[in-house]
DOVEX-214503 format. One record per atom (N, C-alpha, C): residue number from 1; residue in three letters; atom name; x, y, z. Coordinates in pm, whole numbers, plus 50000, padded with zeros to 5 digits. Example, Ala and Ser with C-alpha at 12.3 -4.5 7.8 and 13.67 -1.06 7.14 Angstrom:
BEGIN
1|Ala|N|51319|49431|50780 .
1|Ala|CA|51230|49550|50780 .
1|Ala|C|51320|49670|50780 .
2|Ser|N|51285|49775|50708 .
2|Ser|CA|51367|49894|50714 .
2|Ser|C|51290|50003|50787 .
end
This chain:
BEGIN
1|Met|N|51835|48496|50662 .
1|Met|CA|51794|48604|50689 .
1|Met|C|51722|48555|50855 .
2|Glu|N|51752|48652|51023 .
2|Glu|CA|51688|48583|51028 .
2|Glu|C|51584|48605|51051 .
3|Ile|N|51521|48445|51043 .
3|Ile|CA|51343|48499|51157 .
3|Ile|C|51272|48523|51258 .
4|Ser|N|51368|48500|51346 .
4|Ser|CA|51305|48513|51481 .
4|Ser|C|51314|48689|51491 .
5|Lys|N|51391|48796|51423 .
5|Lys|CA|51375|48877|51489 .
5|Lys|C|51246|48969|51409 .
6|Val|N|51243|48861|51239 .
6|Val|CA|51115|48952|51222 .
6|Val|C|51010|48924|51359 .
7|Glu|N|50989|48771|51376 .
7|Glu|CA|50898|48771|51404 .
7|Glu|C|50872|48837|51582 .
8|Gln|N|50998|48870|51601 .
8|Gln|CA|51002|48931|51750 .
8|Gln|C|50888|49042|51710 .
9|Ser|N|50911|49103|51611 .
9|Ser|CA|50942|49299|51616 .
9|Ser|C|50767|49264|51546 .
10|Ile|N|50698|49196|51465 .
10|Ile|CA|50592|49140|51404 .
10|Ile|C|50467|49077|51543 .
11|Gly|N|50558|49059|51658 .
11|Gly|CA|50436|49007|51774 .
11|Gly|C|50371|48883|51705 .
12|Tyr|N|50424|48784|51619 .
12|Tyr|CA|50400|48673|51569 .
12|Tyr|C|50530|48577|51570 .
13|Thr|N|50454|48391|51655 .
13|Thr|CA|50553|48299|51606 .
13|Thr|C|50501|48193|51498 .
14|Phe|N|50592|48220|51430 .
14|Phe|CA|50531|48084|51358 .
14|Phe|C|50605|47973|51272 .
15|Lys|N|50491|47928|51322 .
15|Lys|CA|50507|47693|51321 .
15|Lys|C|50583|47655|51198 .
16|Asn|N|50561|47738|51083 .
16|Asn|CA|50604|47741|50951 .
16|Asn|C|50694|47775|50981 .
17|Lys|N|50849|47812|50937 .
17|Lys|CA|50960|47922|50961 .
17|Lys|C|50878|47924|50758 .
18|Gln|N|50910|47855|50759 .
18|Gln|CA|50902|47876|50511 .
18|Gln|C|50762|47924|50555 .
19|Leu|N|50690|47979|50568 .
19|Leu|CA|50623|48061|50521 .
19|Leu|C|50612|48180|50503 .
20|Leu|N|50676|48240|50659 .
20|Leu|CA|50739|48373|50655 .
20|Leu|C|50856|48361|50545 .
21|Lys|N|50959|48295|50494 .
21|Lys|CA|51039|48318|50428 .
21|Lys|C|50975|48373|50282 .
22|Thr|N|50953|48238|50270 .
22|Thr|CA|50827|48299|50129 .
22|Thr|C|50734|48431|50095 .
23|Ala|N|50710|48482|50230 .
23|Ala|CA|50647|48566|50253 .
23|Ala|C|50751|48714|50224 .
24|Leu|N|50880|48691|50229 .
24|Leu|CA|50929|48807|50205 .
24|Leu|C|51041|48782|50111 .
25|Thr|N|51014|48668|50043 .
25|Thr|CA|51073|48679|49877 .
25|Thr|C|51013|48717|49770 .
26|His|N|51092|48803|49704 .
26|His|CA|51044|48943|49570 .
26|His|C|51045|48814|49452 .
27|Thr|N|50980|48811|49357 .
27|Thr|CA|51023|48785|49239 .
27|Thr|C|51212|48783|49161 .
28|Ser|N|51232|48887|49170 .
28|Ser|CA|51378|48893|49131 .
28|Ser|C|51453|48793|49232 .
29|Tyr|N|51438|48714|49327 .
29|Tyr|CA|51523|48604|49398 .
29|Tyr|C|51444|48476|49348 .
30|Ala|N|51389|48505|49328 .
30|Ala|CA|51272|48363|49327 .
30|Ala|C|51272|48290|49155 .
31|Tyr|N|51286|48439|49087 .
31|Tyr|CA|51358|48385|48902 .
31|Tyr|C|51464|48327|48978 .
32|Glu|N|51582|48378|49002 .
32|Glu|CA|51732|48363|49004 .
32|Glu|C|51833|48218|49060 .
33|His|N|51695|48153|49233 .
33|His|CA|51687|48077|49260 .
33|His|C|51608|47941|49248 .
34|Asn|N|51460|48001|49198 .
34|Asn|CA|51335|47892|49144 .
34|Asn|C|51328|47890|49247 .
35|Val|N|51275|47946|49343 .
35|Val|CA|51173|47884|49433 .
35|Val|C|51079|48000|49456 .
36|Glu|N|50974|47952|49551 .
36|Glu|CA|50869|48014|49540 .
36|Glu|C|50880|48212|49549 .
37|Ser|N|50838|48253|49462 .
37|Ser|CA|50775|48406|49522 .
37|Ser|C|50629|48433|49576 .
38|Asn|N|50662|48521|49622 .
38|Asn|CA|50578|48581|49759 .
38|Asn|C|50424|48660|49692 .
39|Glu|N|50491|48582|49574 .
39|Glu|CA|50320|48708|49484 .
39|Glu|C|50162|48598|49523 .
40|Lys|N|50177|48434|49547 .
40|Lys|CA|50051|48423|49586 .
40|Lys|C|49987|48489|49704 .
41|Leu|N|50127|48480|49760 .
41|Leu|CA|50035|48494|49907 .
41|Leu|C|49996|48647|49922 .
42|Glu|N|50039|48750|49872 .
42|Glu|CA|50012|48903|49876 .
42|Glu|C|49929|48888|49799 .
43|Phe|N|49867|48828|49690 .
43|Phe|CA|49723|48803|49618 .
43|Phe|C|49579|48783|49727 .
44|Leu|N|49638|48631|49839 .
44|Leu|CA|49564|48623|49959 .
44|Leu|C|49545|48731|50045 .
45|Gly|N|49712|48851|50082 .
45|Gly|CA|49687|48908|50175 .
45|Gly|C|49605|49007|50160 .
46|Asp|N|49560|49052|49989 .
46|Asp|CA|49558|49209|50022 .
46|Asp|C|49371|49112|50035 .
47|Ser|N|49325|48996|49975 .
47|Ser|CA|49160|49028|49969 .
47|Ser|C|49170|49054|50198 .
48|Ile|N|49230|48903|50237 .
48|Ile|CA|49252|48947|50364 .
48|Ile|C|49249|49032|50472 .
49|Leu|N|49365|49122|50376 .
49|Leu|CA|49359|49258|50463 .
49|Leu|C|49231|49374|50400 .
50|Glu|N|49156|49304|50304 .
50|Glu|CA|49080|49464|50299 .
50|Glu|C|48959|49352|50423 .
51|Phe|N|48907|49234|50373 .
51|Phe|CA|48802|49195|50457 .
51|Phe|C|48869|49255|50643 .
52|Leu|N|48932|49216|50690 .
52|Leu|CA|48919|49321|50815 .
52|Leu|C|48986|49364|50871 .
53|Ser|N|49034|49478|50816 .
53|Ser|CA|49042|49606|50794 .
53|Ser|C|48869|49673|50815 .
54|Ser|N|48805|49689|50698 .
54|Ser|CA|48653|49651|50659 .
54|Ser|C|48556|49630|50773 .
55|Asn|N|48622|49473|50853 .
55|Asn|CA|48521|49464|50974 .
55|Asn|C|48556|49545|51051 .
56|Tyr|N|48670|49609|51124 .
56|Tyr|CA|48727|49658|51189 .
56|Tyr|C|48624|49827|51187 .
57|Ile|N|48681|49888|51051 .
57|Ile|CA|48616|49969|51082 .
57|Ile|C|48406|49984|51097 .
58|Tyr|N|48358|49953|51065 .
58|Tyr|CA|48259|49852|51053 .
58|Tyr|C|48206|49896|51226 .
59|Lys|N|48277|49807|51279 .
59|Lys|CA|48244|49781|51359 .
59|Lys|C|48325|49905|51519 .
60|Asn|N|48422|49972|51486 .
60|Asn|CA|48442|50096|51582 .
60|Asn|C|48424|50228|51526 .
61|Tyr|N|48391|50198|51362 .
61|Tyr|CA|48362|50327|51352 .
61|Tyr|C|48153|50384|51273 .
62|Thr|N|48106|50354|51371 .
62|Thr|CA|47923|50341|51340 .
62|Thr|C|47896|50473|51297 .
63|Asn|N|47946|50567|51312 .
63|Asn|CA|47924|50652|51275 .
63|Asn|C|47889|50709|51180 .
64|Leu|N|48021|50642|51099 .
64|Leu|CA|47981|50649|50936 .
64|Leu|C|47908|50584|50860 .
65|Lys|N|47936|50668|50744 .
65|Lys|CA|47799|50626|50645 .
65|Lys|C|47829|50534|50565 .
66|Glu|N|47794|50396|50472 .
66|Glu|CA|47897|50359|50349 .
66|Glu|C|48022|50409|50265 .
67|Gly|N|47958|50527|50231 .
67|Gly|CA|48070|50547|50118 .
67|Gly|C|48146|50588|50218 .
68|Glu|N|48159|50658|50334 .
68|Glu|CA|48227|50734|50428 .
68|Glu|C|48333|50568|50474 .
69|Met|N|48289|50493|50525 .
69|Met|CA|48400|50362|50559 .
69|Met|C|48453|50281|50420 .
70|Thr|N|48395|50295|50337 .
70|Thr|CA|48528|50268|50168 .
70|Thr|C|48601|50381|50162 .
71|Lys|N|48568|50570|50148 .
71|Lys|CA|48688|50669|50211 .
71|Lys|C|48793|50631|50261 .
72|Val|N|48770|50566|50433 .
72|Val|CA|48843|50522|50524 .
72|Val|C|48947|50393|50515 .
73|Arg|N|48868|50326|50403 .
73|Arg|CA|48942|50191|50339 .
73|Arg|C|49040|50207|50297 .
74|Ala|N|48982|50323|50189 .
74|Ala|CA|49134|50321|50080 .
74|Ala|C|49229|50425|50087 .
75|Ala|N|49233|50512|50231 .
75|Ala|CA|49251|50503|50283 .
75|Ala|C|49412|50470|50374 .
76|Val|N|49366|50375|50366 .
76|Val|CA|49505|50318|50512 .
76|Val|C|49495|50119|50366 .
77|Val|N|49401|50124|50321 .
77|Val|CA|49475|49969|50252 .
77|Val|C|49541|50063|50173 .
78|Cys|N|49612|50091|50137 .
78|Cys|CA|49715|50183|50002 .
78|Cys|C|49845|50178|50008 .
79|Glu|N|49931|50181|49939 .
79|Glu|CA|50095|50134|49885 .
79|Glu|C|50154|50267|50034 .
80|Lys|N|50083|50320|49995 .
80|Lys|CA|50171|50427|50132 .
80|Lys|C|50134|50370|50293 .
81|Ser|N|50081|50370|50369 .
81|Ser|CA|50057|50327|50452 .
81|Ser|C|50066|50152|50510 .
82|Leu|N|50105|50076|50429 .
82|Leu|CA|50151|49971|50470 .
82|Leu|C|50354|49973|50417 .
83|His|N|50350|50089|50315 .
83|His|CA|50514|50083|50337 .
83|His|C|50555|50182|50487 .
84|Lys|N|50459|50226|50535 .
84|Lys|CA|50544|50222|50701 .
84|Lys|C|50534|50145|50770 .
85|Val|N|50409|50078|50728 .
85|Val|CA|50432|49947|50792 .
85|Val|C|50573|49908|50816 .
86|Ala|N|50565|49886|50666 .
86|Ala|CA|50678|49764|50619 .
86|Ala|C|50871|49857|50702 .
87|Lys|N|50832|49942|50697 .
87|Lys|CA|50969|50027|50774 .
87|Lys|C|50970|50028|50922 .
88|Leu|N|50895|50031|51010 .
88|Leu|CA|50862|50006|51090 .
88|Leu|C|50892|49873|51193 .
89|His|N|50828|49768|51098 .
89|His|CA|50935|49646|51103 .
89|His|C|51041|49583|51023 .
90|Asn|N|51096|49633|50964 .
90|Asn|CA|51284|49649|50886 .
90|Asn|C|51237|49563|50810 .
91|Phe|N|51091|49542|50754 .
91|Phe|CA|51102|49450|50675 .
91|Phe|C|51226|49437|50504 .
92|Gly|N|51246|49516|50474 .
92|Gly|CA|51355|49597|50448 .
92|Gly|C|51496|49513|50408 .
93|Asp|N|51522|49514|50512 .
93|Asp|CA|51690|49403|50622 .
93|Asp|C|51643|49287|50600 .
94|Phe|N|51540|49239|50592 .
94|Phe|CA|51535|49058|50576 .
94|Phe|C|51403|49063|50354 .
95|Leu|N|51423|49103|50284 .
95|Leu|CA|51371|49076|50219 .
95|Leu|C|51497|48995|50088 .
96|Asn|N|51414|48895|50075 .
96|Asn|CA|51526|48798|49968 .
96|Asn|C|51539|48822|49875 .
97|Leu|N|51567|48938|49771 .
97|Leu|CA|51593|48996|49646 .
97|Leu|C|51728|48990|49511 .
98|Gly|N|51658|48953|49394 .
98|Gly|CA|51720|48967|49329 .
98|Gly|C|51886|49019|49263 .
99|Arg|N|51979|49030|49213 .
99|Arg|CA|52024|49097|49286 .
99|Arg|C|52067|49264|49148 .
100|Ser|N|51999|49194|49034 .
100|Ser|CA|51912|49365|49008 .
100|Ser|C|51867|49464|49083 .
101|Glu|N|51750|49354|49231 .
101|Glu|CA|51693|49446|49276 .
101|Glu|C|51744|49514|49446 .
102|Val|N|51847|49439|49391 .
102|Val|CA|51952|49489|49525 .
102|Val|C|52058|49618|49513 .
103|Lys|N|52078|49632|49350 .
103|Lys|CA|52138|49710|49313 .
103|Lys|C|52067|49815|49260 .
104|Thr|N|51942|49826|49256 .
104|Thr|CA|51876|49932|49282 .
104|Thr|C|51782|50020|49375 .
105|Gly|N|51860|49905|49501 .
105|Gly|CA|51754|49981|49610 .
105|Gly|C|51684|49963|49584 .
106|Gly|N|51604|49788|49608 .
106|Gly|CA|51443|49700|49599 .
106|Gly|C|51399|49745|49751 .
107|Ala|N|51531|49701|49847 .
107|Ala|CA|51428|49666|50009 .
107|Ala|C|51468|49825|50048 .
108|Asn|N|51449|49986|49937 .
108|Asn|CA|51384|50072|50013 .
108|Asn|C|51237|50112|49908 .
109|Arg|N|51210|50036|49843 .
109|Arg|CA|51099|50068|49715 .
109|Arg|C|50980|50030|49765 .
110|Pro|N|50887|50164|49758 .
110|Pro|CA|50785|50170|49871 .
110|Pro|C|50650|49994|49803 .
111|Ala|N|50686|50019|49703 .
111|Ala|CA|50577|49920|49657 .
111|Ala|C|50638|49810|49636 .
112|Ile|N|50730|49742|49666 .
112|Ile|CA|50785|49626|49752 .
112|Ile|C|50817|49592|49870 .
113|Leu|N|50784|49727|49888 .
113|Leu|CA|50787|49652|50076 .
113|Leu|C|50618|49627|50108 .
114|Ala|N|50486|49708|50041 .
114|Ala|CA|50384|49705|50077 .
114|Ala|C|50339|49581|50031 .
115|Asp|N|50434|49510|49921 .
115|Asp|CA|50369|49378|49858 .
115|Asp|C|50376|49314|49998 .
116|Ser|N|50541|49302|50020 .
116|Ser|CA|50599|49218|50193 .
116|Ser|C|50502|49203|50251 .
117|Val|N|50425|49358|50276 .
117|Val|CA|50317|49359|50398 .
117|Val|C|50169|49282|50381 .
118|Glu|N|50143|49297|50285 .
118|Glu|CA|49978|49176|50229 .
118|Glu|C|50099|49001|50267 .
119|Ala|N|50186|48997|50228 .
119|Ala|CA|50228|48897|50225 .
119|Ala|C|50243|48806|50346 .
120|Val|N|50253|48869|50403 .
120|Val|CA|50305|48843|50526 .
120|Val|C|50200|48768|50619 .
121|Ile|N|50079|48909|50572 .
121|Ile|CA|49924|48896|50627 .
121|Ile|C|49880|48823|50591 .
122|Ala|N|49911|48773|50489 .
122|Ala|CA|49872|48576|50385 .
122|Ala|C|49928|48514|50474 .
123|Ala|N|50094|48461|50495 .
123|Ala|CA|50124|48374|50579 .
123|Ala|C|50153|48381|50748 .
124|Ile|N|50100|48461|50847 .
124|Ile|CA|50051|48484|51001 .
124|Ile|C|49914|48411|50954 .
125|Tyr|N|49850|48435|50881 .
125|Tyr|CA|49656|48345|50844 .
125|Tyr|C|49668|48258|50803 .
126|Leu|N|49758|48148|50689 .
126|Leu|CA|49771|48032|50647 .
126|Leu|C|49858|47958|50817 .
127|Asp|N|49904|48003|50901 .
127|Asp|CA|49990|47950|50948 .
127|Asp|C|49890|47949|51087 .
128|Gly|N|49872|48098|51135 .
128|Gly|CA|49785|48056|51244 .
128|Gly|C|49618|48073|51274 .
129|Gly|N|49556|48127|51151 .
129|Gly|CA|49399|48113|51168 .
129|Gly|C|49394|48355|51169 .
130|Leu|N|49228|48369|51111 .
130|Leu|CA|49227|48476|51127 .
130|Leu|C|49262|48577|51228 .
131|Glu|N|49282|48487|51314 .
131|Glu|CA|49238|48614|51438 .
131|Glu|C|49419|48669|51443 .
132|Phe|N|49477|48629|51466 .
132|Phe|CA|49630|48662|51449 .
132|Phe|C|49711|48741|51330 .
133|Ala|N|49581|48693|51165 .
133|Ala|CA|49605|48832|51172 .
133|Ala|C|49525|48941|51139 .
134|Asp|N|49406|48925|51211 .
134|Asp|CA|49341|49077|51284 .
134|Asp|C|49441|49125|51362 .
135|Lys|N|49489|49093|51450 .
135|Lys|CA|49565|49099|51541 .
135|Lys|C|49646|49219|51474 .
136|Phe|N|49714|49094|51400 .
136|Phe|CA|49846|49220|51345 .
136|Phe|C|49800|49300|51245 .
137|Ile|N|49639|49348|51176 .
137|Ile|CA|49633|49432|51099 .
137|Ile|C|49585|49542|51206 .
138|Val|N|49514|49500|51291 .
138|Val|CA|49481|49623|51432 .
138|Val|C|49555|49733|51475 .
139|Glu|N|49664|49635|51527 .
139|Glu|CA|49752|49666|51539 .
139|Glu|C|49842|49820|51505 .
140|Asn|N|49873|49763|51372 .
140|Asn|CA|49962|49795|51282 .
140|Asn|C|49898|49910|51229 .
141|Leu|N|49762|49929|51207 .
141|Leu|CA|49677|50003|51068 .
141|Leu|C|49572|50069|51142 .
142|Lys|N|49498|50096|51292 .
142|Lys|CA|49450|50127|51366 .
142|Lys|C|49453|50269|51403 .
143|Asp|N|49563|50319|51411 .
143|Asp|CA|49597|50494|51385 .
143|Asp|C|49560|50549|51260 .
144|Glu|N|49654|50467|51161 .
144|Glu|CA|49597|50501|51049 .
144|Glu|C|49410|50544|50989 .
145|Ile|N|49348|50427|51089 .
145|Ile|CA|49185|50504|51049 .
145|Ile|C|49163|50518|51071 .
146|Glu|N|49230|50579|51253 .
146|Glu|CA|49190|50630|51332 .
146|Glu|C|49191|50822|51316 .
147|Ile|N|49313|50779|51222 .
147|Ile|CA|49355|50973|51108 .
147|Ile|C|49245|50995|51045 .
148|Ala|N|49256|50835|50919 .
148|Ala|CA|49150|50903|50789 .
148|Ala|C|49033|50895|50873 .
149|Ser|N|48952|50843|50943 .
149|Ser|CA|48833|50870|51008 .
149|Ser|C|48787|51058|51035 .
150|Lys|N|48917|51085|51104 .
150|Lys|CA|48873|51218|51148 .
150|Lys|C|48898|51304|50991 .
151|His|N|48925|51226|50919 .
151|His|CA|48894|51400|50773 .
151|His|C|48815|51268|50637 .
152|Val|N|48749|51203|50669 .
152|Val|CA|48682|51140|50573 .
152|Val|C|48586|51267|50517 .
153|Gly|N|48538|51369|50592 .
153|Gly|CA|48475|51489|50535 .
153|Gly|C|48548|51554|50399 .
154|Asp|N|48668|51554|50417 .
154|Asp|CA|48766|51676|50373 .
154|Asp|C|48751|51635|50223 .
155|Lys|N|48786|51710|50168 .
155|Lys|CA|48750|51690|49969 .
155|Lys|C|48871|51629|49973 .
156|Asp|N|48854|51541|49864 .
156|Asp|CA|49001|51494|49871 .
156|Asp|C|49097|51563|49724 .
157|Tyr|N|49198|51494|49676 .
157|Tyr|CA|49300|51644|49632 .
157|Tyr|C|49297|51698|49495 .
158|Lys|N|49191|51562|49425 .
158|Lys|CA|49188|51616|49276 .
158|Lys|C|49053|51715|49272 .
159|Thr|N|48998|51723|49342 .
159|Thr|CA|48898|51817|49424 .
159|Thr|C|49002|51947|49415 .
160|Val|N|49096|51952|49480 .
160|Val|CA|49180|52079|49546 .
160|Val|C|49192|52186|49468 .
161|Leu|N|49250|52079|49341 .
161|Leu|CA|49350|52099|49301 .
161|Leu|C|49235|52167|49172 .
162|Gln|N|49146|52113|49125 .
162|Gln|CA|49077|52174|49065 .
162|Gln|C|49018|52313|49095 .
163|Glu|N|48922|52331|49153 .
163|Glu|CA|48938|52431|49248 .
163|Glu|C|49071|52547|49306 .
164|Lys|N|49177|52510|49292 .
164|Lys|CA|49247|52622|49359 .
164|Lys|C|49271|52671|49216 .
165|Leu|N|49289|52606|49134 .
165|Leu|CA|49291|52629|48979 .
165|Leu|C|49204|52703|48898 .
166|Gln|N|49092|52657|48887 .
166|Gln|CA|48974|52750|48846 .
166|Gln|C|48950|52910|48895 .
167|Val|N|49005|52867|49015 .
167|Val|CA|48954|53046|49046 .
167|Val|C|48967|53155|48936 .
168|Asn|N|48988|53144|48837 .
168|Asn|CA|49056|53298|48787 .
168|Asn|C|48951|53219|48633 .
169|Gly|N|48823|53104|48617 .
169|Gly|CA|48846|53093|48564 .
169|Gly|C|48820|52950|48459 .
170|Asp|N|48759|52903|48405 .
170|Asp|CA|48761|52754|48317 .
170|Asp|C|48938|52726|48276 .
171|Val|N|48998|52600|48309 .
171|Val|CA|49136|52545|48288 .
171|Val|C|49132|52394|48282 .
172|Asn|N|49199|52385|48231 .
172|Asn|CA|49234|52261|48108 .
172|Asn|C|49344|52175|48223 .
173|Ile|N|49304|52041|48334 .
173|Ile|CA|49344|51983|48365 .
173|Ile|C|49347|51879|48370 .
174|Glu|N|49444|51774|48296 .
174|Glu|CA|49476|51681|48210 .
174|Glu|C|49546|51562|48337 .
175|Tyr|N|49532|51381|48334 .
175|Tyr|CA|49583|51275|48467 .
175|Tyr|C|49615|51214|48340 .
176|Ile|N|49736|51169|48302 .
176|Ile|CA|49840|51115|48150 .
176|Ile|C|49896|51019|48251 .
177|Leu|N|49780|50901|48229 .
177|Leu|CA|49910|50801|48233 .
177|Leu|C|50015|50743|48200 .
178|Ile|N|50126|50733|48273 .
178|Ile|CA|50285|50746|48231 .
178|Ile|C|50330|50590|48212 .
179|Asn|N|50316|50528|48315 .
179|Asn|CA|50344|50396|48348 .
179|Asn|C|50239|50300|48388 .
180|Glu|N|50297|50239|48283 .
180|Glu|CA|50147|50038|48390 .
180|Glu|C|50293|49976|48467 .
181|Thr|N|50272|49928|48555 .
181|Thr|CA|50354|49777|48526 .
181|Thr|C|50301|49660|48635 .
182|Gly|N|50362|49504|48660 .
182|Gly|CA|50268|49429|48757 .
182|Gly|C|50230|49354|48676 .
183|Pro|N|50143|49234|48690 .
183|Pro|CA|50045|49141|48706 .
183|Pro|C|49881|49220|48720 .
184|Asp|N|49801|49093|48672 .
184|Asp|CA|49692|49177|48649 .
184|Asp|C|49621|49190|48824 .
185|His|N|49657|49128|48896 .
185|His|CA|49624|49075|48997 .
185|His|C|49718|49206|49118 .
186|Asn|N|49798|49322|49021 .
186|Asn|CA|49870|49316|49157 .
186|Asn|C|50001|49451|49066 .
187|Lys|N|49946|49559|49002 .
187|Lys|CA|49898|49699|48937 .
187|Lys|C|49938|49779|48965 .
188|His|N|50036|49799|48896 .
188|His|CA|50115|49959|48965 .
188|His|C|50144|50082|48851 .
189|Phe|N|50082|50221|48893 .
189|Phe|CA|50071|50336|48766 .
189|Phe|C|50135|50464|48876 .
190|Glu|N|50157|50465|48669 .
190|Glu|CA|50240|50584|48734 .
190|Glu|C|50088|50723|48613 .
191|Phe|N|50142|50850|48695 .
191|Phe|CA|50055|50950|48631 .
191|Phe|C|50061|51049|48629 .
192|Glu|N|50054|51180|48555 .
192|Glu|CA|50154|51284|48576 .
192|Glu|C|50033|51411|48557 .
193|Val|N|50070|51481|48594 .
193|Val|CA|49878|51542|48611 .
193|Val|C|49913|51694|48534 .
194|Arg|N|49840|51765|48435 .
194|Arg|CA|49892|51873|48325 .
194|Arg|C|49801|51935|48380 .
195|Phe|N|49833|52148|48328 .
195|Phe|CA|49799|52206|48385 .
195|Phe|C|49746|52275|48288 .
196|Asn|N|49701|52308|48149 .
196|Asn|CA|49682|52382|48006 .
196|Asn|C|49781|52313|47985 .
197|Gly|N|49831|52186|47969 .
197|Gly|CA|49906|52164|47846 .
197|Gly|C|50034|52142|47957 .
198|Lys|N|50060|52196|48078 .
198|Lys|CA|50231|52186|48125 .
198|Lys|C|50183|52104|48235 .
199|Lys|N|50313|52036|48263 .
199|Lys|CA|50278|51940|48326 .
199|Lys|C|50351|52020|48499 .
200|Leu|N|50262|51990|48582 .
200|Leu|CA|50299|52009|48744 .
200|Leu|C|50340|51903|48806 .
201|Ala|N|50323|51739|48857 .
201|Ala|CA|50386|51703|48885 .
201|Ala|C|50334|51542|48824 .
202|Glu|N|50413|51435|48968 .
202|Glu|CA|50404|51325|48892 .
202|Glu|C|50367|51223|49041 .
203|Gly|N|50248|51114|49009 .
203|Gly|CA|50188|51073|49135 .
203|Gly|C|50188|50901|49095 .
204|Asp|N|50244|50793|49204 .
204|Asp|CA|50192|50622|49144 .
204|Asp|C|50109|50592|49211 .
205|Gly|N|50044|50482|49269 .
205|Gly|CA|49983|50407|49304 .
205|Gly|C|49917|50281|49308 .
206|Lys|N|49883|50147|49353 .
206|Lys|CA|49832|50022|49329 .
206|Lys|C|49725|50056|49269 .
207|Thr|N|49597|50181|49206 .
207|Thr|CA|49563|50167|49117 .
207|Thr|C|49565|50331|49011 .
208|Lys|N|49466|50333|48928 .
208|Lys|CA|49445|50475|48860 .
208|Lys|C|49431|50573|48914 .
209|Lys|N|49316|50570|49071 .
209|Lys|CA|49258|50631|49154 .
209|Lys|C|49377|50709|49213 .
210|Glu|N|49420|50600|49274 .
210|Glu|CA|49551|50629|49383 .
210|Glu|C|49615|50705|49336 .
211|Ala|N|49717|50638|49201 .
211|Ala|CA|49821|50772|49148 .
211|Ala|C|49737|50927|49086 .
212|Gln|N|49620|50879|49026 .
212|Gln|CA|49515|51008|48998 .
212|Gln|C|49595|51107|49151 .
213|Met|N|49532|51073|49253 .
213|Met|CA|49528|51157|49392 .
213|Met|C|49653|51160|49440 .
214|Gln|N|49801|51100|49395 .
214|Gln|CA|49953|51126|49475 .
214|Gln|C|49970|51256|49412 .
215|Ala|N|49935|51253|49245 .
215|Ala|CA|49980|51387|49170 .
215|Ala|C|49915|51508|49153 .
216|Ala|N|49793|51453|49204 .
216|Ala|CA|49703|51617|49201 .
216|Ala|C|49767|51631|49375 .
217|Lys|N|49799|51613|49503 .
217|Lys|CA|49805|51623|49532 .
217|Lys|C|49976|51689|49568 .
218|Lys|N|50118|51605|49568 .
218|Lys|CA|50193|51681|49504 .
218|Lys|C|50225|51834|49382 .
219|Ala|N|50093|51802|49307 .
219|Ala|CA|50084|51957|49238 .
219|Ala|C|50026|52042|49357 .
220|Leu|N|49973|52034|49448 .
220|Leu|CA|49917|52095|49504 .
220|Leu|C|50031|52180|49619 .
221|Glu|N|50054|52105|49654 .
221|Glu|CA|50228|52140|49690 .
221|Glu|C|50335|52187|49666 .
222|Val|N|50302|52165|49499 .
222|Val|CA|50426|52261|49404 .
222|Val|C|50358|52435|49444 .
223|Leu|N|50235|52432|49383 .
223|Leu|CA|50162|52501|49406 .
223|Leu|C|50195|52596|49543 .
224|Lys|N|50216|52532|49637 .
224|Lys|CA|50187|52589|49778 .
224|Lys|C|50214|52778|49697 .
end
């Protein structure tokens, strides 16, 4: 792994290079080589990300109500936006993955890439403190936060889908859990949405709500 390339991209130079290496080590690789994985860093990074993004939203979007701030944060602290950050910095090129994950394209899997971002945030915090972690988060997510703040009043995808399908009367819309993976602190959910028993689309996410929203969003795209 070329640590210097990662450091150059994220704009932070580690004093303890091992922290960054661990942040980019997936459980599959850790198991095969008997080294530490990024799971514990990811656990810590998730909390740091939530706190610092909340702080940024609180200070910079004083016009938003509490519920609106929560919605903006949820739109940003999610797999989709973290996946974008990982792609921006080419984390997939530097991930330590086990043989099976390499074969199945783990370096491009959104969940793995999003998790690596949280782990890197924790690594930056442990190596340099909250200030540098905050800098990384703000630089990489401020545009997403700005976009989310402009759409905070919009109806969510589940509501829009329901209104669209109920235009001719009552209908039966169901969200069915089809898969659940990962440890308790890092669950990954897959849902499908059905309309009068017929499958419309599938969606996935780190929470049940996010997975259902993604399913509704894809269903709306299918129905266009």
